C-alpha positions as CSV (number, residue, x, y, z in Angstrom):
1,X,0.0,0.0,0.0
2,X,1.2,3.5,-0.8
3,X,0.0,6.9,0.2
4,X,0.1,9.3,-2.7
5,X,1.1,12.8,-1.5
6,X,1.0,16.2,-3.1
7,X,4.5,17.5,-3.8
8,X,3.4,21.2,-3.5
9,X,0.6,23.5,-2.7
10,X,-2.0,23.9,-5.5
11,X,-5.6,23.6,-6.7
12,X,-6.7,20.1,-7.6
13,X,-7.6,20.8,-11.2
14,X,-8.6,17.3,-12.4
15,X,-8.9,13.7,-11.1
16,X,-8.0,11.3,-13.9
17,X,-8.6,8.0,-12.2
18,X,-11.5,6.4,-10.2
19,X,-11.5,4.2,-7.1
20,X,-11.1,0.6,-8.1
21,X,-9.1,1.5,-11.3
22,X,-6.0,-0.5,-12.1
23,X,-2.9,1.8,-12.5
24,X,0.7,1.3,-13.5
25,X,3.7,2.9,-11.8
26,X,4.0,6.5,-12.9
27,X,0.4,6.7,-14.3
28,X,-1.2,10.1,-13.7
29,X,-3.8,10.0,-11.0
30,X,-4.7,13.7,-10.8
31,X,-3.5,17.1,-11.9
32,X,-2.6,20.0,-9.7
33,X,-2.6,23.6,-10.9
34,X,-0.1,25.9,-9.3
35,X,1.2,29.2,-10.6
36,X,-0.6,28.5,-13.9
37,X,1.3,25.3,-14.4
38,X,-0.2,21.8,-14.6
39,X,1.6,19.3,-12.3
40,X,0.7,15.6,-12.5
41,X,0.4,13.5,-9.4
42,X,1.5,10.0,-10.4
43,X,1.2,6.6,-8.8
44,X,4.3,5.4,-7.0
45,X,3.5,1.8,-7.9
46,X,1.4,-0.5,-10.0
47,X,-1.9,-1.5,-8.3
48,X,-5.5,-0.5,-7.6
49,X,-6.7,2.9,-6.5
50,X,-8.3,2.2,-3.1
51,X,-9.2,5.7,-2.0
52,X,-9.2,9.2,-3.3
53,X,-9.2,11.7,-0.4
54,X,-9.7,15.0,-2.3
55,X,-12.2,16.3,-4.9
56,X,-11.7,18.6,-7.9
57,X,-11.4,22.2,-6.9
58,X,-9.8,21.5,-3.5
59,X,-6.7,23.3,-2.4
60,X,-4.1,20.7,-1.4
61,X,-1.1,21.3,0.8
62,X,2.5,20.1,0.3
63,X,2.7,16.5,1.8
64,X,-1.0,16.0,2.0
65,X,-2.2,12.5,1.2
66,X,-4.5,12.7,-1.8
67,X,-4.9,9.0,-2.7
68,X,-4.2,5.4,-1.6
69,X,-2.9,2.9,-4.1
70,X,-2.6,-0.8,-3.1
């Protein structure tokens, strides 16, 4: 199991995956918008998305857990 964390503060622009979806290592799970740049949040491992802890439009903090991949 891996906690997926935001690397910086930003607005959660788009969630690309769904709970239960199979993902590969480095697949994009969601996209943050910060300083007019789009920053992908990727899966640290291959597995299944077990939980998404944020919703589109949320402001996320650096180090905040945004998803769980197992």
